[in-house]
Z-matrix of the N, CA and C atoms (Angstrom, degrees):
N
C 1 1.512
C 2 1.558 1 102.78
N 3 1.327 2 111.99 1 143.55
C 4 1.436 3 118.23 2 -177.78
C 5 1.605 4 105.39 3 -129.09
N 6 1.176 5 115.45 4 140.66
C 7 1.552 6 123.48 5 175.51
C 8 1.480 7 109.41 6 -115.81
N 9 1.327 8 113.28 7 135.17
C 10 1.432 9 119.99 8 169.38
C 11 1.507 10 109.46 9 -151.57
N 12 1.409 11 114.17 10 166.58
C 13 1.422 12 118.54 11 -175.00
C 14 1.550 13 112.42 12 -58.93
N 15 1.290 14 119.24 13 138.64
C 16 1.362 15 122.45 14 174.43
C 17 1.585 16 115.83 15 -63.09
N 18 1.172 17 124.09 16 133.77
C 19 1.423 18 119.96 17 -178.19
C 20 1.573 19 109.58 18 -139.53
N 21 1.259 20 116.03 19 168.23
C 22 1.509 21 117.82 20 -170.64
C 23 1.507 22 110.83 21 -64.78
N 24 1.257 23 119.77 22 -30.05
C 25 1.468 24 119.65 23 175.52
C 26 1.482 25 114.80 24 -69.86
N 27 1.231 26 123.27 25 3.59
C 28 1.381 27 125.88 26 175.28
C 29 1.569 28 114.01 27 -92.84
N 30 1.306 29 110.23 28 -3.55
C 31 1.498 30 117.10 29 -171.93
C 32 1.531 31 111.44 30 -52.26
N 33 1.432 32 119.20 31 -54.56
C 34 1.373 33 124.77 32 -175.22
C 35 1.573 34 114.46 33 -63.34
N 36 1.385 35 113.03 34 -47.88
C 37 1.413 36 117.60 35 173.73
C 38 1.559 37 115.90 36 -59.61
N 39 1.322 38 109.10 37 -35.43
C 40 1.505 39 114.64 38 -174.88
C 41 1.628 40 108.90 39 -79.39
N 42 1.395 41 118.80 40 -30.96
C 43 1.405 42 119.93 41 172.10
C 44 1.512 43 109.22 42 -69.39
N 45 1.244 44 123.15 43 -33.69
C 46 1.439 45 126.90 44 177.76
C 47 1.588 46 110.23 45 -64.73
N 48 1.281 47 114.88 46 -47.38
C 49 1.509 48 120.00 47 176.95
C 50 1.460 49 111.19 48 -66.32
N 51 1.258 50 121.33 49 -35.47
C 52 1.541 51 125.64 50 -174.34
C 53 1.502 52 110.83 51 -88.32
N 54 1.183 53 117.82 52 -0.77
C 55 1.633 54 122.97 53 -171.24
C 56 1.506 55 116.87 54 -81.34
N 57 1.378 56 111.62 55 6.80
C 58 1.589 57 118.16 56 178.14
C 59 1.547 58 108.14 57 -98.96
N 60 1.294 59 118.62 58 117.59
C 61 1.388 60 124.17 59 179.97
C 62 1.556 61 112.51 60 -60.79
N 63 1.325 62 116.68 61 -27.18
C 64 1.468 63 119.08 62 176.26
C 65 1.554 64 113.40 63 -67.07
N 66 1.237 65 121.45 64 -25.54
C 67 1.347 66 123.57 65 178.82
C 68 1.569 67 110.40 66 -67.14
N 69 1.279 68 118.20 67 -31.36
C 70 1.531 69 123.26 68 -172.01
C 71 1.466 70 104.97 69 -102.11
N 72 1.320 71 129.89 70 -8.68
C 73 1.408 72 132.47 71 -178.12
C 74 1.604 73 114.46 72 -40.18
N 75 1.330 74 112.40 73 -48.57
C 76 1.483 75 114.43 74 -176.17
C 77 1.581 76 112.61 75 -96.41
N 78 1.353 77 117.10 76 4.23
C 79 1.458 78 120.55 77 179.24
C 80 1.509 79 108.29 78 -87.28
N 81 1.397 80 118.14 79 161.08
C 82 1.416 81 119.13 80 174.69
C 83 1.487 82 113.72 81 -63.52
N 84 1.326 83 113.27 82 -36.19
C 85 1.577 84 119.75 83 176.09
C 86 1.465 85 108.19 84 -82.86
N 87 1.178 86 130.61 85 79.81
C 88 1.391 87 131.24 86 -172.72
C 89 1.497 88 111.85 87 -76.22
N 90 1.312 89 121.96 88 -15.18
C 91 1.459 90 127.36 89 -177.47
C 92 1.600 91 109.20 90 -104.33
N 93 1.337 92 117.06 91 19.60
C 94 1.443 93 115.02 92 -177.00
C 95 1.396 94 110.88 93 -75.68
N 96 1.357 95 122.52 94 -15.07
C 97 1.412 96 119.64 95 170.65
C 98 1.488 97 120.03 96 -56.59
N 99 1.259 98 114.70 97 -14.95
C 100 1.497 99 123.95 98 -172.07
C 101 1.641 100 103.98 99 -86.66
N 102 1.353 101 112.48 100 130.14
C 103 1.567 102 112.63 101 -173.34
C 104 1.509 103 107.47 102 -58.98
N 105 1.320 104 123.29 103 -37.40
C 106 1.493 105 123.08 104 -175.14
C 107 1.534 106 112.71 105 -64.19
N 108 1.386 107 113.49 106 -28.32
C 109 1.397 108 119.44 107 173.87
C 110 1.509 109 115.06 108 -87.49
N 111 1.318 110 118.31 109 -33.65
C 112 1.461 111 126.03 110 -179.24
C 113 1.570 112 107.98 111 -68.83
N 114 1.232 113 117.15 112 -49.91
C 115 1.527 114 119.71 113 -167.17
C 116 1.572 115 111.66 114 -56.20
N 117 1.362 116 121.36 115 -43.73
C 118 1.488 117 123.28 116 172.63
C 119 1.592 118 111.72 117 -58.88
N 120 1.260 119 112.17 118 -36.38
C 121 1.536 120 120.10 119 179.27
C 122 1.547 121 109.54 120 -73.13
N 123 1.309 122 116.50 121 -39.18
C 124 1.517 123 114.95 122 168.66
C 125 1.384 124 111.74 123 -61.79
N 126 1.392 125 122.26 124 -50.35
C 127 1.453 126 125.22 125 -178.49
C 128 1.581 127 108.84 126 -54.89
N 129 1.356 128 119.81 127 -40.48
C 130 1.400 129 118.59 128 -177.08
C 131 1.506 130 107.90 129 -70.95
N 132 1.347 131 125.37 130 -42.24
C 133 1.434 132 121.36 131 174.21
C 134 1.398 133 116.67 132 -62.68
N 135 1.279 134 118.65 133 -35.66
C 136 1.479 135 127.49 134 -178.04
C 137 1.681 136 103.50 135 -62.02
N 138 1.342 137 113.89 136 -47.50
C 139 1.499 138 117.65 137 -174.21
C 140 1.550 139 110.41 138 -63.90
N 141 1.388 140 120.55 139 -20.17
C 142 1.333 141 118.77 140 -173.43
C 143 1.570 142 109.25 141 -76.87
N 144 1.319 143 118.92 142 -22.81
C 145 1.444 144 127.62 143 -179.94
C 146 1.559 145 110.75 144 64.56
N 147 1.343 146 116.28 145 16.58
C 148 1.450 147 121.84 146 175.20
C 149 1.669 148 110.45 147 -118.92
N 150 1.230 149 116.40 148 -1.11
C 151 1.438 150 119.72 149 173.21
C 152 1.413 151 119.74 150 -66.85
N 153 1.250 152 122.33 151 146.62
C 154 1.513 153 119.77 152 175.32
C 155 1.560 154 108.49 153 -126.18
N 156 1.354 155 114.55 154 149.77
C 157 1.450 156 123.83 155 176.27
C 158 1.481 157 106.99 156 -97.61
N 159 1.388 158 116.43 157 129.45
C 160 1.487 159 120.85 158 -178.55
C 161 1.487 160 103.70 159 -99.04
N 162 1.380 161 116.48 160 129.15
C 163 1.485 162 125.48 161 -174.41
C 164 1.526 163 107.30 162 -121.31
N 165 1.270 164 118.99 163 130.14
C 166 1.428 165 119.77 164 166.17
C 167 1.463 166 113.68 165 -67.58
N 168 1.224 167 122.72 166 123.60
C 169 1.420 168 127.82 167 -173.76
C 170 1.581 169 106.47 168 -60.49
N 171 1.286 170 116.07 169 -53.65
C 172 1.447 171 121.50 170 -174.06
C 173 1.507 172 113.52 171 -60.68
N 174 1.398 173 114.18 172 -51.06
C 175 1.559 174 117.71 173 -170.78
C 176 1.482 175 106.20 174 -89.56
N 177 1.338 176 122.06 175 -24.16
C 178 1.465 177 120.53 176 -174.66
C 179 1.485 178 111.78 177 79.12
N 180 1.305 179 118.49 178 5.51
C 181 1.487 180 121.96 179 179.05
C 182 1.499 181 116.90 180 -91.05
N 183 1.269 182 122.44 181 147.79
C 184 1.451 183 128.99 182 176.83
C 185 1.552 184 110.44 183 -66.57
N 186 1.321 185 121.02 184 119.99
C 187 1.484 186 121.56 185 -172.61
C 188 1.562 187 106.30 186 -121.15
N 189 1.303 188 121.72 187 10.86
C 190 1.471 189 124.87 188 179.86
C 191 1.436 190 118.17 189 155.29
N 192 1.375 191 115.52 190 -172.14
C 193 1.387 192 123.64 191 -170.72
C 194 1.492 193 104.49 192 -143.37
N 195 1.389 194 119.98 193 156.12
C 196 1.397 195 126.32 194 164.07
C 197 1.507 196 111.74 195 -160.84
N 198 1.358 197 115.21 196 163.23
C 199 1.515 198 118.37 197 -179.74
C 200 1.410 199 111.90 198 -141.65
N 201 1.427 200 108.14 199 156.10
C 202 1.473 201 116.81 200 165.13
C 203 1.555 202 104.76 201 -95.89
N 204 1.350 203 119.27 202 145.30
C 205 1.561 204 119.01 203 174.36
C 206 1.522 205 104.63 204 -144.98
N 207 1.249 206 115.06 205 167.65
C 208 1.394 207 128.75 206 163.60
C 209 1.547 208 120.23 207 -86.68
N 210 1.271 209 121.20 208 104.56
C 211 1.428 210 115.42 209 -172.31
C 212 1.540 211 111.40 210 -64.60
N 213 1.454 212 115.85 211 133.45
C 214 1.392 213 119.38 212 -174.98
C 215 1.590 214 114.24 213 -54.81
N 216 1.346 215 114.79 214 -31.91
C 217 1.523 216 118.22 215 -178.92
C 218 1.547 217 109.74 216 -92.37
N 219 1.139 218 119.82 217 2.14
C 220 1.506 219 121.82 218 -178.66
C 221 1.558 220 107.13 219 -143.55
N 222 1.324 221 113.11 220 68.13
C 223 1.466 222 120.37 221 -174.82
C 224 1.579 223 117.37 222 -53.20
N 225 1.280 224 119.76 223 -19.98
C 226 1.498 225 121.68 224 -171.55
C 227 1.458 226 105.96 225 -112.38
N 228 1.387 227 117.26 226 21.40
C 229 1.533 228 119.19 227 -178.59
C 230 1.524 229 109.77 228 -121.95
N 231 1.307 230 111.52 229 -175.46
C 232 1.472 231 115.62 230 -178.93
C 233 1.547 232 105.21 231 -133.16
N 234 1.411 233 118.79 232 146.52
C 235 1.328 234 123.97 233 172.97
C 236 1.454 235 107.35 234 -135.31
N 237 1.377 236 109.13 235 159.43
C 238 1.512 237 123.95 236 176.77
C 239 1.488 238 110.37 237 -111.85
N 240 1.350 239 115.71 238 127.37
C 241 1.519 240 113.84 239 174.85
C 242 1.540 241 110.36 240 -176.43
N 243 1.263 242 116.12 241 -160.38
C 244 1.436 243 120.43 242 -173.14
C 245 1.532 244 111.60 243 58.64
N 246 1.427 245 113.55 244 34.18
C 247 1.446 246 118.99 245 -171.87
C 248 1.606 247 107.88 246 -100.54
N 249 1.349 248 110.75 247 137.65
C 250 1.449 249 117.86 248 169.64
C 251 1.544 250 103.76 249 -138.41
N 252 1.284 251 111.73 250 148.39
C 253 1.647 252 121.12 251 169.29
C 254 1.406 253 105.43 252 -130.44
N 255 1.330 254 118.74 253 147.64
C 256 1.411 255 123.75 254 167.95
C 257 1.642 256 108.73 255 -59.28
N 258 1.458 257 107.55 256 150.98
C 259 1.518 258 106.66 257 -177.43
C 260 1.566 259 117.90 258 -65.01
N 261 1.266 260 117.72 259 -19.05
C 262 1.425 261 118.25 260 172.79
C 263 1.469 262 110.47 261 -59.59
N 264 1.356 263 124.59 262 -22.35
C 265 1.424 264 129.45 263 -178.33
C 266 1.581 265 111.41 264 -94.72
N 267 1.277 266 122.09 265 -3.01
C 268 1.410 267 125.91 266 -173.95
C 269 1.541 268 106.61 267 -79.19
N 270 1.219 269 120.12 268 145.87
C 271 1.420 270 126.44 269 168.47
C 272 1.567 271 118.34 270 77.54
N 273 1.421 272 106.99 271 5.71
C 274 1.604 273 111.50 272 179.15
C 275 1.485 274 103.02 273 -119.02
N 276 1.352 275 112.41 274 -148.29
C 277 1.493 276 121.82 275 -172.83
C 278 1.488 277 109.96 276 -87.22
N 279 1.210 278 123.60 277 -5.61
C 280 1.377 279 129.38 278 -168.29
C 281 1.677 280 112.82 279 -62.84
N 282 1.264 281 113.26 280 -46.15
C 283 1.510 282 115.41 281 177.77
C 284 1.484 283 108.71 282 -65.19
N 285 1.436 284 113.92 283 -51.35
C 286 1.445 285 112.84 284 179.75
C 287 1.526 286 115.08 285 -59.44
N 288 1.255 287 122.31 286 -36.26
C 289 1.407 288 124.52 287 177.12
C 290 1.607 289 106.76 288 -68.16
N 291 1.262 290 120.64 289 -40.80
C 292 1.530 291 117.48 290 174.73
C 293 1.527 292 112.76 291 -61.88
N 294 1.319 293 112.42 292 -46.19
C 295 1.495 294 115.71 293 -178.07
C 296 1.445 295 109.91 294 -70.56
N 297 1.254 296 124.10 295 -33.24
C 298 1.412 297 122.92 296 171.02
C 299 1.464 298 112.61 297 -54.60
N 300 1.388 299 117.60 298 -55.20
C 301 1.450 300 119.16 299 -179.40
C 302 1.547 301 111.67 300 -55.00
N 303 1.339 302 118.80 301 -44.83
C 304 1.498 303 123.59 302 -177.58
C 305 1.544 304 109.92 303 -74.54
N 306 1.351 305 122.19 304 -39.39
C 307 1.448 306 118.74 305 -176.04
C 308 1.424 307 110.26 306 -71.11
N 309 1.438 308 113.68 307 -43.01
C 310 1.520 309 110.78 308 -171.92
C 311 1.637 310 108.79 309 -69.03
N 312 1.377 311 116.08 310 -27.87
C 313 1.389 312 116.91 311 177.07
C 314 1.577 313 109.02 312 -67.55
N 315 1.259 314 117.40 313 -43.02
C 316 1.428 315 123.99 314 -178.63
C 317 1.555 316 110.26 315 -63.56
N 318 1.288 317 116.57 316 -36.85
C 319 1.503 318 117.85 317 -177.07
C 320 1.618 319 109.28 318 -72.92
N 321 1.307 320 117.30 319 -10.12
C 322 1.494 321 117.95 320 168.22
C 323 1.500 322 117.63 321 -61.38
N 324 1.446 323 112.56 322 -20.07
C 325 1.421 324 115.45 323 -177.19
C 326 1.597 325 106.87 324 -129.00
N 327 1.251 326 118.33 325 -31.71
C 328 1.592 327 121.53 326 -173.95
C 329 1.487 328 109.33 327 -117.17
N 330 1.359 329 114.09 328 145.64
C 331 1.504 330 126.94 329 177.96
C 332 1.527 331 108.71 330 -79.48
N 333 1.207 332 120.65 331 -26.44
C 334 1.515 333 122.81 332 -175.41
C 335 1.555 334 108.06 333 -137.34
N 336 1.356 335 114.55 334 140.10
C 337 1.439 336 117.70 335 173.00
C 338 1.550 337 106.61 336 -114.85
N 339 1.354 338 121.48 337 140.15
C 340 1.384 339 127.10 338 -176.85
C 341 1.584 340 108.43 339 -107.51
N 342 1.342 341 115.00 340 154.07
C 343 1.467 342 123.27 341 172.65
C 344 1.488 343 102.16 342 -136.96
N 345 1.258 344 112.76 343 140.13
C 346 1.588 345 123.88 344 170.77
C 347 1.461 346 115.37 345 -120.35
N 348 1.282 347 121.24 346 116.69
C 349 1.333 348 134.68 347 -162.01
C 350 1.513 349 114.96 348 -122.01
N 351 1.243 350 121.62 349 126.55
C 352 1.530 351 121.71 350 175.17
C 353 1.432 352 112.16 351 -54.04
N 354 1.319 353 122.66 352 137.22
C 355 1.511 354 121.63 353 175.64
C 356 1.496 355 115.19 354 -52.98
N 357 1.347 356 115.91 355 -25.46
C 358 1.545 357 116.77 356 -179.94
C 359 1.407 358 113.66 357 -86.30
N 360 1.302 359 120.92 358 -10.12
C 361 1.377 360 123.90 359 -174.51
C 362 1.571 361 115.39 360 -90.92
N 363 1.326 362 108.05 361 69.39
C 364 1.574 363 112.82 362 -171.47
C 365 1.514 364 111.12 363 -66.18
N 366 1.325 365 117.52 364 -33.50
C 367 1.502 366 121.62 365 177.29
C 368 1.497 367 110.00 366 -55.13
N 369 1.357 368 119.70 367 -49.55
C 370 1.467 369 120.93 368 178.86
C 371 1.514 370 111.53 369 -71.42
N 372 1.304 371 124.14 370 -32.08
C 373 1.412 372 125.96 371 175.94
C 374 1.570 373 107.00 372 -64.05
N 375 1.255 374 117.34 373 -48.91
C 376 1.493 375 120.25 374 174.41
C 377 1.436 376 113.53 375 -51.19
N 378 1.320 377 113.82 376 -60.63
C 379 1.518 378 119.03 377 177.99
C 380 1.508 379 112.17 378 -51.49
N 381 1.163 380 122.40 379 -43.98
C 382 1.492 381 123.95 380 179.77
C 383 1.377 382 108.41 381 -61.36
N 384 1.419 383 125.07 382 -50.81
C 385 1.377 384 124.82 383 178.09
C 386 1.469 385 111.65 384 -56.46
N 387 1.369 386 121.98 385 -39.00
C 388 1.451 387 124.21 386 -179.81
C 389 1.625 388 108.16 387 -57.14
N 390 1.375 389 114.28 388 -26.42
C 391 1.545 390 112.27 389 -178.78
C 392 1.505 391 107.59 390 -82.43
N 393 1.363 392 121.83 391 0.53
C 394 1.374 393 118.50 392 -177.73
C 395 1.559 394 118.96 393 104.45
N 396 1.481 395 110.56 394 -10.89
C 397 1.453 396 117.01 395 179.12
C 398 1.564 397 114.23 396 -65.78
N 399 1.226 398 117.78 397 151.00
C 400 1.458 399 120.39 398 174.74
C 401 1.482 400 108.41 399 -123.96
N 402 1.357 401 110.12 400 150.30
C 403 1.490 402 121.42 401 176.34
C 404 1.566 403 109.87 402 -66.74
N 405 1.342 404 114.15 403 120.78
C 406 1.506 405 111.35 404 -179.76
C 407 1.523 406 109.93 405 -105.98
N 408 1.270 407 119.44 406 -37.47
C 409 1.503 408 121.11 407 -178.88
C 410 1.551 409 112.13 408 -164.50
N 411 1.301 410 114.07 409 166.54
C 412 1.505 411 121.51 410 170.03
C 413 1.453 412 110.67 411 -106.07
N 414 1.426 413 120.99 412 142.21
C 415 1.419 414 120.25 413 175.69
C 416 1.291 415 114.08 414 -152.93
N 417 1.300 416 124.88 415 161.49
C 418 1.468 417 129.07 416 172.64
C 419 1.504 418 104.27 417 -95.02
N 420 1.298 419 118.23 418 115.43
C 421 1.557 420 118.52 419 -179.18
C 422 1.535 421 109.53 420 -132.11
N 423 1.193 422 114.20 421 150.27
C 424 1.463 423 124.33 422 174.49
C 425 1.507 424 109.48 423 -91.95
N 426 1.201 425 120.95 424 92.14
C 427 1.453 426 128.38 425 -175.80
C 428 1.470 427 110.87 426 -97.53
N 429 1.313 428 121.05 427 -17.09
C 430 1.438 429 122.81 428 -179.48
C 431 1.487 430 112.62 429 -154.34
N 432 1.334 431 124.00 430 -90.14
C 433 1.481 432 122.62 431 -173.96
C 434 1.593 433 112.15 432 -101.20
N 435 1.406 434 115.62 433 -25.11
C 436 1.451 435 116.21 434 -174.25
C 437 1.629 436 105.08 435 -160.82
N 438 1.270 437 107.39 436 152.22
C 439 1.431 438 118.82 437 -177.51
C 440 1.623 439 106.65 438 -57.75
N 441 1.362 440 116.59 439 137.09
C 442 1.439 441 119.42 440 175.82
C 443 1.488 442 105.23 441 -151.86
N 444 1.461 443 109.31 442 155.69
C 445 1.407 444 119.38 443 178.74
C 446 1.495 445 108.92 444 -68.15
N 447 1.373 446 116.46 445 144.30
C 448 1.460 447 119.39 446 178.32
C 449 1.526 448 109.98 447 -151.45
N 450 1.349 449 112.65 448 148.74
C 451 1.483 450 114.30 449 171.75
C 452 1.543 451 104.58 450 -95.21
N 453 1.230 452 111.41 451 137.36
C 454 1.604 453 120.51 452 177.58
C 455 1.395 454 113.36 453 -106.56
N 456 1.417 455 114.28 454 118.25
C 457 1.468 456 117.90 455 -179.39
C 458 1.522 457 107.14 456 -114.27
N 459 1.284 458 114.73 457 152.03
C 460 1.553 459 119.25 458 179.47
C 461 1.543 460 106.91 459 -125.19
N 462 1.360 461 113.62 460 147.19
C 463 1.315 462 122.29 461 175.76
C 464 1.523 463 111.78 462 -129.19
N 465 1.345 464 125.34 463 119.80
C 466 1.395 465 124.35 464 -170.85
C 467 1.562 466 100.65 465 -105.08
N 468 1.340 467 114.55 466 162.18
C 469 1.435 468 120.36 467 179.22
C 470 1.565 469 111.08 468 -54.66
N 471 1.308 470 115.70 469 -40.99
C 472 1.520 471 118.13 470 -179.15
C 473 1.446 472 110.06 471 -66.42
N 474 1.309 473 119.92 472 -44.38
C 475 1.546 474 121.96 473 -177.91
C 476 1.651 475 103.01 474 -63.64
N 477 1.371 476 117.38 475 -38.02
C 478 1.467 477 116.17 476 -176.50
C 479 1.548 478 111.28 477 -65.36
N 480 1.292 479 114.98 478 -47.60
C 481 1.543 480 118.44 479 175.88
C 482 1.511 481 111.07 480 -58.15
N 483 1.356 482 123.73 481 -40.80
C 484 1.431 483 126.07 482 -178.83
C 485 1.485 484 105.69 483 -67.22
N 486 1.259 485 122.43 484 -37.14
C 487 1.421 486 126.79 485 179.25
C 488 1.464 487 110.86 486 -63.44
N 489 1.284 488 118.62 487 -42.24
C 490 1.491 489 127.31 488 -178.76
C 491 1.508 490 107.68 489 -68.94
N 492 1.406 491 113.63 490 -46.03
C 493 1.537 492 114.43 491 174.26
C 494 1.449 493 116.61 492 -59.55
N 495 1.411 494 115.10 493 -42.10
C 496 1.431 495 114.96 494 179.93
C 497 1.592 496 110.54 495 -67.13
N 498 1.375 497 115.99 496 -43.83
C 499 1.447 498 111.04 497 -173.88
C 500 1.633 499 111.43 498 -71.02
N 501 1.275 500 115.01 499 -15.61
C 502 1.627 501 115.40 500 179.77
C 503 1.615 502 101.12 501 -84.53
N 504 1.190 503 119.13 502 -22.63
C 505 1.601 504 120.54 503 -177.54
C 506 1.437 505 111.43 504 -79.25
N 507 1.364 506 118.23 505 -18.80
C 508 1.517 507 123.17 506 -176.18
C 509 1.473 508 107.63 507 -76.23
N 510 1.452 509 111.02 508 131.48
C 511 1.466 510 112.47 509 178.53
C 512 1.525 511 112.61 510 -67.23
N 513 1.310 512 116.45 511 152.72
C 514 1.469 513 122.96 512 -179.58
C 515 1.557 514 108.56 513 -85.13
N 516 1.274 515 117.57 514 149.75
C 517 1.432 516 117.32 515 172.58
C 518 1.501 517 115.60 516 -93.19
């Protein structure tokens, strides 16, 4: 997996990756798979200059997007979110690999990384807890266009290292 800054030339590949309704089924924007809904979202993420394009190293194809951002309730902190991956990358090592790249980069400056997840997005909550993050609190935050309820998770360097140690100790099947 390769990460690079999102750019305007990514629009077509990103629309292709985001065009699966199942990706957005547990997100607040359930219709984001539609191009007319996704394009303004793409433009908003591009304008932040913190969004990343996720590329499958073997195929060279765009397989998702993620971002760093400043949490509105923790202005001197960093969060990772606005992440989606194509379904072919679900349930395997892709999310952990993506988060490993992003978390380890964030830990060069910050001691804790935050994740804000919709209460209905159980899949993302579970994946975040597998990283070692813990639920800290619930809040209504304006992360994009309107205030929404979110579950806030935090991951410290210590929790991350423990998570890596535990995942390396698991037997492979």
